N, C-alpha and C positions, 0 to 999 in steps of 0.2 A: 633814325629820325622819328620823332613823335608825330601823330597826328595832331596834337595840339599846335605843335610848331608850324606844321602845314598850314593850318588854319589861322595863325597868328591870334588867337583868343586865349581866354583863361579856362575854356571848357575842359572839364576831365577826360579822362580816356572812355569812360562809358558814353559820354556825351558825343565825344568825337567818332566813337563807331557807330552809334545811332544815326548820326547825320548821314554818314557813308552808306549804312544800309539802307534808311528810308528814302534817301535820295536816288538810290539804286533801284528800287521798286516802285515808287510812286512818282506821279507827273507834278513834280514842283520842287521848290527849294526851300530848305530849312534855315532859317534865319535866328542864329544864336541870341538869346536876350541876356545879356550880361548883367543886368539888375535883376537879381533873384531874392533880395532880402525880405521880402514880404511874401512869400509863397507865390511868386509868379511863375509862369510856365518857362521851362528851360529853351524851347524852341517855339517859333511861330512857323508852321508849314504853309506855306504859300502855293497853292495849287496854280496851274498855269491857267485855269479858267477863271481865278480872281478870288476863289474860296480861300479863307484863312482858317486854320486848326491851330489849336493850342496843344502842344506835345510835350510831356514830362519825361525824363529819364530816370529810372532808378536802378542801381546795381546791388546785387546781394552776392555776398562770398560766404563759402562755406569754411567756417573757421577750422575746421580739422583739415580740410585740403590745403590751408594755408600753412599749418605747422607741419 
């Protein structure tokens, strides 16, 4: 079962992993932003204190490793 399926969103694998990791180490909740057509952030990290931070997720793959 994929992480995307568990979250019920259209987030990609890198975004789903980032959500798990960041929520595991920081005191807050990652809210996925599905409207990313105009360079909006991937997530809003909502700290329990009320502070909100924009979070962008980028993945890079080594093409030689893939082949």
